[in-house]
TIGUKE-703673 format. One record per residue: residue in one letter; chain; x, y, z of N, C-alpha, C, O, CB in turn. Coordinates in nm, 4 decimals. Glycine has a CB too. Example, Ala and Ser with C-alpha at 12.3 -4.5 7.8 and 13.67 -1.06 7.14 Angstrom:
# TIGUKE-703673
+------+------+----------+----------+----------+----------+----------+----------+----------+----------+----------+----------+----------+----------+----------+----------+----------+
: code : unit :     n_c1 :     n_c2 :     n_c3 :    ca_c1 :    ca_c2 :    ca_c3 :     c_c1 :     c_c2 :     c_c3 :     o_c1 :     o_c2 :     o_c3 :    cb_c1 :    cb_c2 :    cb_c3 :
+------+------+----------+----------+----------+----------+----------+----------+----------+----------+----------+----------+----------+----------+----------+----------+----------+
:    A :    A :   1.3190 :  -0.5690 :   0.7800 :   1.2300 :  -0.4500 :   0.7800 :   1.3200 :  -0.3300 :   0.7800 :   1.4236 :  -0.3319 :   0.8465 :   1.1308 :  -0.4473 :   0.9046 :
:    S :    A :   1.2850 :  -0.2250 :   0.7080 :   1.3670 :  -0.1060 :   0.7140 :   1.2900 :   0.0030 :   0.7870 :   1.3409 :   0.1138 :   0.8039 :   1.4084 :  -0.0598 :   0.5725 :
+------+------+----------+----------+----------+----------+----------+----------+----------+----------+----------+----------+----------+----------+----------+----------+----------+
END
This chain:
# TIGUKE-703673
+------+------+----------+----------+----------+----------+----------+----------+----------+----------+----------+----------+----------+----------+----------+----------+----------+
: code : unit :     n_c1 :     n_c2 :     n_c3 :    ca_c1 :    ca_c2 :    ca_c3 :     c_c1 :     c_c2 :     c_c3 :     o_c1 :     o_c2 :     o_c3 :    cb_c1 :    cb_c2 :    cb_c3 :
+------+------+----------+----------+----------+----------+----------+----------+----------+----------+----------+----------+----------+----------+----------+----------+----------+
:    M :    A :  -0.0109 :  -2.5325 :   0.6759 :  -0.1197 :  -2.4407 :   0.6482 :  -0.0829 :  -2.3432 :   0.5368 :  -0.1696 :  -2.3052 :   0.4581 :  -0.1575 :  -2.3647 :   0.7742 :
:    S :    A :   0.0441 :  -2.3016 :   0.5282 :   0.0819 :  -2.1998 :   0.4309 :   0.0553 :  -2.2440 :   0.2876 :   0.0337 :  -2.1598 :   0.2004 :   0.2278 :  -2.1647 :   0.4472 :
:    S :    A :   0.0566 :  -2.3761 :   0.2613 :   0.0286 :  -2.4215 :   0.1254 :  -0.1191 :  -2.4054 :   0.0909 :  -0.1553 :  -2.4083 :  -0.0267 :   0.0707 :  -2.5675 :   0.1086 :
:    L :    A :  -0.2043 :  -2.3887 :   0.1906 :  -0.3471 :  -2.3717 :   0.1675 :  -0.3851 :  -2.2263 :   0.1424 :  -0.4954 :  -2.1979 :   0.0956 :  -0.4248 :  -2.4249 :   0.2852 :
:    L :    A :  -0.2939 :  -2.1339 :   0.1734 :  -0.3249 :  -1.9919 :   0.1596 :  -0.3320 :  -1.9495 :   0.0141 :  -0.2486 :  -1.9889 :  -0.0674 :  -0.2217 :  -1.9084 :   0.2321 :
:    K :    A :  -0.4310 :  -1.8701 :  -0.0174 :  -0.4461 :  -1.8083 :  -0.1496 :  -0.4446 :  -1.6579 :  -0.1280 :  -0.4953 :  -1.6083 :  -0.0274 :  -0.5791 :  -1.8553 :  -0.2226 :
:    L :    A :  -0.3868 :  -1.5865 :  -0.2219 :  -0.3704 :  -1.4417 :  -0.2065 :  -0.5028 :  -1.3695 :  -0.1823 :  -0.5100 :  -1.2799 :  -0.0982 :  -0.3034 :  -1.3841 :  -0.3294 :
:    N :    A :  -0.6072 :  -1.4078 :  -0.2550 :  -0.7354 :  -1.3381 :  -0.2381 :  -0.8070 :  -1.3744 :  -0.1084 :  -0.9094 :  -1.3144 :  -0.0756 :  -0.8257 :  -1.3688 :  -0.3548 :
:    S :    A :  -0.7537 :  -1.4729 :  -0.0334 :  -0.8157 :  -1.5091 :   0.0945 :  -0.7526 :  -1.4349 :   0.2120 :  -0.8023 :  -1.4440 :   0.3243 :  -0.8050 :  -1.6593 :   0.1172 :
:    I :    A :  -0.6442 :  -1.3618 :   0.1880 :  -0.5751 :  -1.2892 :   0.2948 :  -0.6355 :  -1.1496 :   0.3096 :  -0.6349 :  -1.0705 :   0.2153 :  -0.4226 :  -1.2798 :   0.2657 :
:    K :    A :  -0.6868 :  -1.1208 :   0.4268 :  -0.7452 :  -0.9901 :   0.4586 :  -0.6730 :  -0.9365 :   0.5824 :  -0.7071 :  -0.9754 :   0.6941 :  -0.9016 :  -1.0003 :   0.4830 :
:    P :    A :  -0.5741 :  -0.8481 :   0.5652 :  -0.5029 :  -0.7951 :   0.6814 :  -0.5987 :  -0.7264 :   0.7790 :  -0.6991 :  -0.6676 :   0.7388 :  -0.3942 :  -0.6969 :   0.6365 :
:    L :    A :  -0.5658 :  -0.7351 :   0.9068 :  -0.6473 :  -0.6749 :   1.0110 :  -0.5884 :  -0.5414 :   1.0546 :  -0.4697 :  -0.5149 :   1.0352 :  -0.6597 :  -0.7693 :   1.1307 :
:    F :    A :  -0.6722 :  -0.4592 :   1.1129 :  -0.6332 :  -0.3301 :   1.1698 :  -0.5556 :  -0.2466 :   1.0684 :  -0.6051 :  -0.2204 :   0.9588 :  -0.5490 :  -0.3507 :   1.2964 :
:    D :    A :  -0.4341 :  -0.2047 :   1.1043 :  -0.3563 :  -0.1187 :   1.0155 :  -0.2447 :  -0.1963 :   0.9444 :  -0.1424 :  -0.1385 :   0.9076 :  -0.2966 :  -0.0023 :   1.0946 :
:    R :    A :  -0.2644 :  -0.3257 :   0.9254 :  -0.1639 :  -0.4093 :   0.8597 :  -0.1725 :  -0.3949 :   0.7080 :  -0.2794 :  -0.3717 :   0.6515 :  -0.1815 :  -0.5568 :   0.9002 :
:    V :    A :  -0.0556 :  -0.4096 :   0.6437 :  -0.0451 :  -0.3955 :   0.4985 :   0.0364 :  -0.5131 :   0.4454 :   0.1465 :  -0.5387 :   0.4942 :   0.0208 :  -0.2582 :   0.4586 :
:    L :    A :  -0.0162 :  -0.5850 :   0.3463 :   0.0536 :  -0.6967 :   0.2834 :   0.1221 :  -0.6452 :   0.1576 :   0.0577 :  -0.5890 :   0.0690 :  -0.0447 :  -0.8142 :   0.2501 :
:    V :    A :   0.2552 :  -0.6651 :   0.1507 :   0.3356 :  -0.6093 :   0.0423 :   0.4120 :  -0.7204 :  -0.0284 :   0.4653 :  -0.8113 :   0.0352 :   0.4332 :  -0.5023 :   0.0958 :
:    Q :    A :   0.4162 :  -0.7116 :  -0.1607 :   0.5030 :  -0.8008 :  -0.2378 :   0.6261 :  -0.7198 :  -0.2766 :   0.6171 :  -0.6211 :  -0.3497 :   0.4290 :  -0.8596 :  -0.3657 :
:    R :    A :   0.7413 :  -0.7636 :  -0.2260 :   0.8665 :  -0.6938 :  -0.2546 :   0.8983 :  -0.7078 :  -0.4032 :   0.8790 :  -0.8143 :  -0.4618 :   0.9833 :  -0.7496 :  -0.1673 :
:    A :    A :   0.9470 :  -0.5994 :  -0.4635 :   0.9879 :  -0.6029 :  -0.6044 :   1.1015 :  -0.7025 :  -0.6198 :   1.1865 :  -0.7154 :  -0.5316 :   1.0312 :  -0.4614 :  -0.6547 :
:    K :    A :   1.1023 :  -0.7718 :  -0.7304 :   1.2055 :  -0.8715 :  -0.7555 :   1.3274 :  -0.8066 :  -0.8213 :   1.3149 :  -0.7239 :  -0.9117 :   1.1505 :  -0.9850 :  -0.8441 :
:    A :    A :   1.4446 :  -0.8461 :  -0.7738 :   1.5689 :  -0.7967 :  -0.8322 :   1.5919 :  -0.8641 :  -0.9665 :   1.5375 :  -0.9711 :  -0.9936 :   1.6886 :  -0.8217 :  -0.7374 :
:    A :    A :   1.6713 :  -0.8019 :  -1.0486 :   1.7042 :  -0.8585 :  -1.1792 :   1.7719 :  -0.9942 :  -1.1602 :   1.8604 :  -1.0088 :  -1.0760 :   1.7958 :  -0.7622 :  -1.2599 :
:    S :    A :   1.7300 :  -1.0924 :  -1.2384 :   1.7891 :  -1.2257 :  -1.2265 :   1.9050 :  -1.2449 :  -1.3234 :   1.9747 :  -1.3462 :  -1.3187 :   1.6834 :  -1.3326 :  -1.2507 :
:    K :    A :   1.9251 :  -1.1471 :  -1.4111 :   2.0427 :  -1.1539 :  -1.4983 :   2.0889 :  -1.0126 :  -1.5313 :   2.0126 :  -0.9163 :  -1.5235 :   2.0115 :  -1.2334 :  -1.6287 :
:    T :    A :   2.2151 :  -1.0037 :  -1.5680 :   2.2745 :  -0.8733 :  -1.5990 :   2.2318 :  -0.8285 :  -1.7383 :   2.1712 :  -0.9051 :  -1.8133 :   2.4290 :  -0.8794 :  -1.5892 :
:    A :    A :   2.2637 :  -0.7048 :  -1.7718 :   2.2305 :  -0.6506 :  -1.9036 :   2.2962 :  -0.7317 :  -2.0151 :   2.2438 :  -0.7390 :  -2.1262 :   2.2735 :  -0.5039 :  -1.9130 :
:    S :    A :   2.4104 :  -0.7922 :  -1.9853 :   2.4803 :  -0.8711 :  -2.0872 :   2.4325 :  -1.0154 :  -2.0922 :   2.4841 :  -1.0942 :  -2.1714 :   2.6291 :  -0.8684 :  -2.0617 :
:    G :    A :   2.3333 :  -1.0523 :  -2.0081 :   2.2726 :  -1.1846 :  -2.0157 :   2.3273 :  -1.2866 :  -1.9181 :   2.2914 :  -1.4041 :  -1.9263 :   2.2882 :  -1.2367 :  -2.1511 :
:    I :    A :   2.4134 :  -1.2456 :  -1.8258 :   2.4685 :  -1.3384 :  -1.7272 :   2.3685 :  -1.3529 :  -1.6127 :   2.3251 :  -1.2532 :  -1.5551 :   2.6073 :  -1.2891 :  -1.6743 :
:    Y :    A :   2.3314 :  -1.4782 :  -1.5794 :   2.2363 :  -1.5024 :  -1.4719 :   2.3021 :  -1.4836 :  -1.3357 :   2.4149 :  -1.5273 :  -1.3130 :   2.1776 :  -1.6430 :  -1.4833 :
:    I :    A :   2.2295 :  -1.4179 :  -1.2456 :   2.2770 :  -1.3913 :  -1.1099 :   2.2117 :  -1.4923 :  -1.0169 :   2.0891 :  -1.5035 :  -1.0157 :   2.2450 :  -1.2443 :  -1.0652 :
:    P :    A :   2.2912 :  -1.5672 :  -0.9380 :   2.2310 :  -1.6624 :  -0.8433 :   2.1385 :  -1.5894 :  -0.7462 :   2.1652 :  -1.4756 :  -0.7077 :   2.3410 :  -1.7390 :  -0.7652 :
:    E :    A :   2.0308 :  -1.6547 :  -0.7073 :   1.9301 :  -1.5919 :  -0.6212 :   1.9893 :  -1.5399 :  -0.4907 :   1.9496 :  -1.4338 :  -0.4425 :   1.8193 :  -1.6905 :  -0.5906 :
:    K :    A :   2.0849 :  -1.6146 :  -0.4328 :   2.1424 :  -1.5704 :  -0.3052 :   2.2273 :  -1.4442 :  -0.3206 :   2.2543 :  -1.3766 :  -0.2213 :   2.2270 :  -1.6817 :  -0.2448 :
:    N :    A :   2.2695 :  -1.4115 :  -0.4414 :   2.3507 :  -1.2921 :  -0.4659 :   2.2680 :  -1.1729 :  -0.5137 :   2.3215 :  -1.0635 :  -0.5314 :   2.4579 :  -1.3232 :  -0.5679 :
:    Q :    A :   2.1391 :  -1.1933 :  -0.5346 :   2.0540 :  -1.0837 :  -0.5802 :   2.0231 :  -0.9915 :  -0.4631 :   1.9989 :  -1.0369 :  -0.3513 :   1.9230 :  -1.1375 :  -0.6434 :
:    D :    A :   2.0244 :  -0.8629 :  -0.4903 :   1.9920 :  -0.7647 :  -0.3866 :   1.8433 :  -0.7703 :  -0.3542 :   1.7604 :  -0.7925 :  -0.4424 :   2.0321 :  -0.6221 :  -0.4314 :
:    K :    A :   1.8102 :  -0.7500 :  -0.2265 :   1.6701 :  -0.7362 :  -0.1872 :   1.6347 :  -0.5901 :  -0.2068 :   1.6936 :  -0.5021 :  -0.1441 :   1.6447 :  -0.7834 :  -0.0378 :
:    L :    A :   1.5391 :  -0.5647 :  -0.2932 :   1.5019 :  -0.4275 :  -0.3235 :   1.4177 :  -0.3694 :  -0.2104 :   1.3425 :  -0.4412 :  -0.1446 :   1.4257 :  -0.4203 :  -0.4566 :
:    A :    A :   1.4311 :  -0.2401 :  -0.1888 :   1.3655 :  -0.1728 :  -0.0766 :   1.2317 :  -0.1122 :  -0.1166 :   1.1867 :  -0.0152 :  -0.0556 :   1.4560 :  -0.0646 :  -0.0204 :
:    F :    A :   1.1683 :  -0.1682 :  -0.2182 :   1.0354 :  -0.1201 :  -0.2528 :   0.9501 :  -0.2368 :  -0.2982 :   1.0005 :  -0.3443 :  -0.3307 :   1.0423 :  -0.0116 :  -0.3622 :
:    G :    A :   0.8195 :  -0.2134 :  -0.2999 :   0.7275 :  -0.3191 :  -0.3375 :   0.5904 :  -0.2621 :  -0.3677 :   0.5712 :  -0.1407 :  -0.3745 :   0.7183 :  -0.4238 :  -0.2276 :
:    T :    A :   0.4953 :  -0.3530 :  -0.3857 :   0.3584 :  -0.3168 :  -0.4204 :   0.2632 :  -0.3694 :  -0.3130 :   0.2727 :  -0.4849 :  -0.2715 :   0.3201 :  -0.3725 :  -0.5603 :
:    V :    A :   0.1729 :  -0.2846 :  -0.2694 :   0.0715 :  -0.3246 :  -0.1713 :  -0.0290 :  -0.4152 :  -0.2423 :  -0.0860 :  -0.3778 :  -0.3447 :  -0.0001 :  -0.1989 :  -0.1072 :
:    V :    A :  -0.0500 :  -0.5350 :  -0.1866 :  -0.1457 :  -0.6278 :  -0.2461 :  -0.2739 :  -0.6388 :  -0.1637 :  -0.3760 :  -0.6856 :  -0.2142 :  -0.0823 :  -0.7650 :  -0.2612 :
:    A :    A :  -0.2694 :  -0.5964 :  -0.0382 :  -0.3899 :  -0.5937 :   0.0468 :  -0.3614 :  -0.5045 :   0.1666 :  -0.2469 :  -0.4918 :   0.2102 :  -0.4314 :  -0.7386 :   0.0934 :
:    N :    A :  -0.4659 :  -0.4433 :   0.2188 :  -0.4500 :  -0.3603 :   0.3382 :  -0.5712 :  -0.3742 :   0.4284 :  -0.6825 :  -0.4015 :   0.3835 :  -0.4288 :  -0.2130 :   0.3000 :
:    G :    A :  -0.5462 :  -0.3548 :   0.5567 :  -0.6538 :  -0.3606 :   0.6546 :  -0.7354 :  -0.2321 :   0.6521 :  -0.6981 :  -0.1361 :   0.5847 :  -0.5976 :  -0.3853 :   0.7949 :
:    P :    A :  -0.8463 :  -0.2295 :   0.7250 :  -0.9332 :  -0.1122 :   0.7244 :  -0.8762 :   0.0073 :   0.7991 :  -0.9145 :   0.1210 :   0.7713 :  -1.0649 :  -0.1479 :   0.7833 :
:    G :    A :  -0.7864 :  -0.0158 :   0.8925 :  -0.7300 :   0.0923 :   0.9725 :  -0.7385 :   0.0592 :   1.1196 :  -0.7687 :  -0.0539 :   1.1577 :  -0.8014 :   0.2239 :   0.9439 :
:    I :    A :  -0.7116 :   0.1586 :   1.2017 :  -0.7116 :   0.1384 :   1.3463 :  -0.7862 :   0.2556 :   1.4114 :  -0.7866 :   0.3669 :   1.3588 :  -0.5648 :   0.1264 :   1.4020 :
:    K :    A :  -0.8479 :   0.2296 :   1.5242 :  -0.9236 :   0.3356 :   1.5920 :  -0.8315 :   0.4222 :   1.6768 :  -0.7391 :   0.3726 :   1.7413 :  -1.0345 :   0.2754 :   1.6796 :
:    N :    A :  -0.8584 :   0.5528 :   1.6754 :  -0.7812 :   0.6458 :   1.7575 :  -0.8423 :   0.6535 :   1.8980 :  -0.9338 :   0.5778 :   1.9305 :  -0.7768 :   0.7867 :   1.6916 :
:    D :    A :  -0.7918 :   0.7443 :   1.9800 :  -0.8388 :   0.7582 :   2.1186 :  -0.9859 :   0.7958 :   2.1282 :  -1.0507 :   0.7661 :   2.2286 :  -0.7563 :   0.8620 :   2.1906 :
:    K :    A :  -1.0399 :   0.8609 :   2.0248 :  -1.1798 :   0.9027 :   2.0245 :  -1.2719 :   0.7946 :   1.9688 :  -1.3933 :   0.8136 :   1.9615 :  -1.1957 :   1.0302 :   1.9438 :
:    G :    A :  -1.2141 :   0.6812 :   1.9295 :  -1.2933 :   0.5720 :   1.8741 :  -1.3212 :   0.5863 :   1.7256 :  -1.3993 :   0.5095 :   1.6694 :  -1.4223 :   0.5619 :   1.9471 :
:    E :    A :  -1.2577 :   0.6845 :   1.6611 :  -1.2780 :   0.7056 :   1.5171 :  -1.1801 :   0.6193 :   1.4387 :  -1.0641 :   0.6055 :   1.4774 :  -1.2604 :   0.8556 :   1.4796 :
:    L :    A :  -1.2260 :   0.5622 :   1.3302 :  -1.1410 :   0.4777 :   1.2463 :  -1.0462 :   0.5643 :   1.1639 :  -1.0894 :   0.6519 :   1.0890 :  -1.2268 :   0.3885 :   1.1537 :
:    V :    A :  -0.9170 :   0.5387 :   1.1789 :  -0.8147 :   0.6063 :   1.0989 :  -0.7719 :   0.5043 :   0.9925 :  -0.7053 :   0.4061 :   1.0253 :  -0.6903 :   0.6563 :   1.1887 :
:    P :    A :  -0.8091 :   0.5262 :   0.8653 :  -0.7778 :   0.4276 :   0.7616 :  -0.6284 :   0.4205 :   0.7323 :  -0.5535 :   0.5134 :   0.7625 :  -0.8532 :   0.4603 :   0.6341 :
:    T :    A :  -0.5864 :   0.3093 :   0.6732 :  -0.4459 :   0.2971 :   0.6335 :  -0.4167 :   0.4016 :   0.5262 :  -0.5042 :   0.4375 :   0.4474 :  -0.4137 :   0.1526 :   0.5815 :
:    I :    A :  -0.2941 :   0.4490 :   0.5243 :  -0.2544 :   0.5524 :   0.4285 :  -0.2358 :   0.4939 :   0.2897 :  -0.2692 :   0.5579 :   0.1900 :  -0.1256 :   0.6211 :   0.4737 :
:    V :    A :  -0.1824 :   0.3716 :   0.2827 :  -0.1593 :   0.3091 :   0.1521 :  -0.2741 :   0.2146 :   0.1183 :  -0.3406 :   0.1604 :   0.2066 :  -0.0245 :   0.2328 :   0.1508 :
:    K :    A :  -0.2950 :   0.1966 :  -0.0098 :  -0.4040 :   0.1107 :  -0.0595 :  -0.3486 :   0.0079 :  -0.1577 :  -0.2349 :   0.0195 :  -0.2033 :  -0.5152 :   0.1958 :  -0.1275 :
:    K :    A :  -0.4288 :  -0.0913 :  -0.1894 :  -0.3912 :  -0.1948 :  -0.2848 :  -0.3453 :  -0.1301 :  -0.4161 :  -0.4116 :  -0.0414 :  -0.4700 :  -0.5100 :  -0.2919 :  -0.3100 :
:    G :    A :  -0.2300 :  -0.1767 :  -0.4660 :  -0.1760 :  -0.1256 :  -0.5911 :  -0.0722 :  -0.0154 :  -0.5739 :   0.0010 :   0.0150 :  -0.6681 :  -0.2869 :  -0.0751 :  -0.6753 :
:    D :    A :  -0.0644 :   0.0456 :  -0.4544 :   0.0348 :   0.1508 :  -0.4302 :   0.1758 :   0.0926 :  -0.4306 :   0.1983 :  -0.0182 :  -0.3818 :   0.0070 :   0.2219 :  -0.2961 :
:    K :    A :   0.2705 :   0.1679 :  -0.4860 :   0.4127 :   0.1345 :  -0.4785 :   0.4659 :   0.2019 :  -0.3523 :   0.4390 :   0.3196 :  -0.3281 :   0.4923 :   0.1813 :  -0.6087 :
:    V :    A :   0.5416 :   0.1268 :  -0.2719 :   0.5879 :   0.1794 :  -0.1440 :   0.7370 :   0.1530 :  -0.1224 :   0.7938 :   0.0584 :  -0.1770 :   0.5073 :   0.1181 :  -0.0302 :
:    L :    A :   0.7981 :   0.2384 :  -0.0421 :   0.9369 :   0.2241 :   0.0000 :   0.9359 :   0.1505 :   0.1334 :   0.8647 :   0.1894 :   0.2261 :   1.0093 :   0.3639 :   0.0113 :
:    L :    A :   1.0149 :   0.0445 :   0.1426 :   1.0135 :  -0.0415 :   0.2607 :   1.1384 :  -0.0221 :   0.3461 :   1.2442 :   0.0137 :   0.2944 :   1.0014 :  -0.1875 :   0.2191 :
:    P :    A :   1.1263 :  -0.0458 :   0.4773 :   1.2461 :  -0.0420 :   0.5613 :   1.3351 :  -0.1619 :   0.5284 :   1.2874 :  -0.2632 :   0.4773 :   1.2079 :  -0.0416 :   0.7123 :
:    S :    A :   1.4647 :  -0.1499 :   0.5581 :   1.5566 :  -0.2597 :   0.5252 :   1.5334 :  -0.3812 :   0.6144 :   1.5658 :  -0.4932 :   0.5752 :   1.7018 :  -0.2131 :   0.5381 :
:    F :    A :   1.4782 :  -0.3610 :   0.7329 :   1.4457 :  -0.4718 :   0.8229 :   1.3003 :  -0.4608 :   0.8649 :   1.2394 :  -0.3543 :   0.8551 :   1.5386 :  -0.4724 :   0.9471 :
:    G :    A :   1.2454 :  -0.5719 :   0.9117 :   1.1090 :  -0.5698 :   0.9627 :   1.0125 :  -0.6393 :   0.8698 :   1.0518 :  -0.6951 :   0.7673 :   1.0641 :  -0.4286 :   0.9856 :
:    G :    A :   0.8883 :  -0.6354 :   0.9058 :   0.7850 :  -0.7043 :   0.8310 :   0.7834 :  -0.8516 :   0.8681 :   0.8872 :  -0.9108 :   0.8977 :   0.8063 :  -0.6869 :   0.6805 :
:    S :    A :   0.6661 :  -0.9087 :   0.8661 :   0.6517 :  -1.0516 :   0.8946 :   0.6370 :  -1.1250 :   0.7622 :   0.5431 :  -1.0983 :   0.6872 :   0.5291 :  -1.0797 :   0.9885 :
:    P :    A :   0.7288 :  -1.2177 :   0.7321 :   0.7189 :  -1.2894 :   0.6048 :   0.6007 :  -1.3862 :   0.6044 :   0.5746 :  -1.4551 :   0.7031 :   0.8489 :  -1.3654 :   0.5764 :
:    V :    A :   0.5302 :  -1.3899 :   0.4919 :   0.4158 :  -1.4787 :   0.4733 :   0.4314 :  -1.5432 :   0.3366 :   0.4501 :  -1.4734 :   0.2369 :   0.2786 :  -1.4013 :   0.4856 :
:    K :    A :   0.4239 :  -1.6763 :   0.3308 :   0.4368 :  -1.7459 :   0.2039 :   0.2955 :  -1.7815 :   0.1540 :   0.2194 :  -1.8497 :   0.2226 :   0.5266 :  -1.8743 :   0.2188 :
:    I :    A :   0.2626 :  -1.7338 :   0.0329 :   0.1308 :  -1.7553 :  -0.0256 :   0.1497 :  -1.8016 :  -0.1695 :   0.2172 :  -1.7348 :  -0.2479 :   0.0435 :  -1.6257 :  -0.0189 :
:    D :    A :   0.0912 :  -1.9138 :  -0.2043 :   0.1022 :  -1.9675 :  -0.3399 :   0.2471 :  -1.9765 :  -0.3866 :   0.2754 :  -1.9534 :  -0.5041 :   0.0226 :  -1.8818 :  -0.4366 :
:    G :    A :   0.3394 :  -2.0097 :  -0.2959 :   0.4797 :  -2.0238 :  -0.3312 :   0.5561 :  -1.8926 :  -0.3407 :   0.6771 :  -1.8943 :  -0.3636 :   0.4904 :  -2.0948 :  -0.4596 :
:    E :    A :   0.4898 :  -1.7798 :  -0.3240 :   0.5539 :  -1.6474 :  -0.3285 :   0.5680 :  -1.5943 :  -0.1864 :   0.4848 :  -1.6228 :  -0.1003 :   0.4717 :  -1.5475 :  -0.4168 :
:    E :    A :   0.6737 :  -1.5168 :  -0.1622 :   0.6907 :  -1.4572 :  -0.0300 :   0.6413 :  -1.3129 :  -0.0298 :   0.6755 :  -1.2335 :  -0.1175 :   0.8381 :  -1.4632 :   0.0135 :
:    Y :    A :   0.5606 :  -1.2811 :   0.0700 :   0.5074 :  -1.1470 :   0.0919 :   0.5503 :  -1.1019 :   0.2299 :   0.5935 :  -1.1832 :   0.3115 :   0.3518 :  -1.1434 :   0.0771 :
:    L :    A :   0.5386 :  -0.9730 :   0.2564 :   0.5711 :  -0.9182 :   0.3879 :   0.4496 :  -0.8463 :   0.4440 :   0.3805 :  -0.7739 :   0.3722 :   0.6925 :  -0.8221 :   0.3797 :
:    L :    A :   0.4241 :  -0.8663 :   0.5713 :   0.3131 :  -0.8009 :   0.6393 :   0.3713 :  -0.6944 :   0.7322 :   0.4454 :  -0.7251 :   0.8256 :   0.2255 :  -0.9045 :   0.7187 :
:    F :    A :   0.3361 :  -0.5681 :   0.7044 :   0.3853 :  -0.4540 :   0.7813 :   0.2689 :  -0.3843 :   0.8494 :   0.1540 :  -0.3961 :   0.8066 :   0.4622 :  -0.3551 :   0.6907 :
:    S :    A :   0.3000 :  -0.3113 :   0.9562 :   0.2061 :  -0.2154 :   1.0114 :   0.2122 :  -0.0942 :   0.9188 :   0.3187 :  -0.0631 :   0.8654 :   0.2403 :  -0.1777 :   1.1626 :
:    D :    A :   0.1010 :  -0.0260 :   0.8990 :   0.0955 :   0.0902 :   0.8092 :   0.2028 :   0.1935 :   0.8433 :   0.2620 :   0.2535 :   0.7536 :  -0.0428 :   0.1554 :   0.8156 :
:    K :    A :   0.2277 :   0.2143 :   0.9717 :   0.3248 :   0.3154 :   1.0125 :   0.4697 :   0.2740 :   0.9863 :   0.5595 :   0.3579 :   0.9929 :   0.3072 :   0.3459 :   1.1586 :
:    E :    A :   0.4939 :   0.1449 :   0.9565 :   0.6292 :   0.0985 :   0.9246 :   0.6687 :   0.1284 :   0.7801 :   0.7874 :   0.1313 :   0.7477 :   0.6401 :  -0.0506 :   0.9504 :
:    I :    A :   0.5701 :   0.1505 :   0.6935 :   0.5982 :   0.1826 :   0.5537 :   0.6644 :   0.3200 :   0.5509 :   0.6144 :   0.4151 :   0.6110 :   0.4671 :   0.1800 :   0.4658 :
:    L :    A :   0.7780 :   0.3299 :   0.4802 :   0.8542 :   0.4553 :   0.4826 :   0.7966 :   0.5637 :   0.3941 :   0.7945 :   0.6806 :   0.4329 :   0.9948 :   0.4295 :   0.4416 :
:    A :    A :   0.7496 :   0.5269 :   0.2755 :   0.6982 :   0.6276 :   0.1825 :   0.6146 :   0.5614 :   0.0743 :   0.6275 :   0.4423 :   0.0462 :   0.8136 :   0.7076 :   0.1194 :
:    K :    A :   0.5289 :   0.6424 :   0.0148 :   0.4505 :   0.6012 :  -0.1014 :   0.5244 :   0.6546 :  -0.2237 :   0.5717 :   0.7682 :  -0.2225 :   0.3004 :   0.6550 :  -0.0945 :
:    I :    A :   0.5349 :   0.5742 :  -0.3286 :   0.6067 :   0.6148 :  -0.4487 :   0.5053 :   0.6515 :  -0.5571 :   0.4293 :   0.5664 :  -0.6033 :   0.7022 :   0.5016 :  -0.4977 :
:    D :    A :   0.5046 :   0.7769 :  -0.5966 :   0.4176 :   0.8216 :  -0.7052 :   0.4936 :   0.8118 :  -0.8357 :   0.6065 :   0.8595 :  -0.8476 :   0.3672 :   0.9665 :  -0.6815 :
:    E :    A :   0.4301 :   0.7496 :  -0.9333 :   0.4965 :   0.7339 :  -1.0624 :   0.4362 :   0.8268 :  -1.1642 :   0.4790 :   0.8281 :  -1.2796 :   0.4875 :   0.5900 :  -1.1110 :
+------+------+----------+----------+----------+----------+----------+----------+----------+----------+----------+----------+----------+----------+----------+----------+----------+
END
């Protein structure tokens, strides 16, 4: 099924956020290529889709804090990996995102 997924067809539910982790440098400043298994996993990424939010105890919708296009700081562990169009994305709960990065 994962080969059938397209990025624009993914609509996270509730307070879920789909994030594409930033890619580490594939070569050094001097031009030496770094094998993929030796590249560091960066702790930040870009939100590519977000759910509408979750209802509180009063039944009011509390929207997700981050929106599509936001740069975010990610926890070192967690998130559910999702493969879409050959790329790996992570699905987090909104409250698992550590911080929003303002540029």
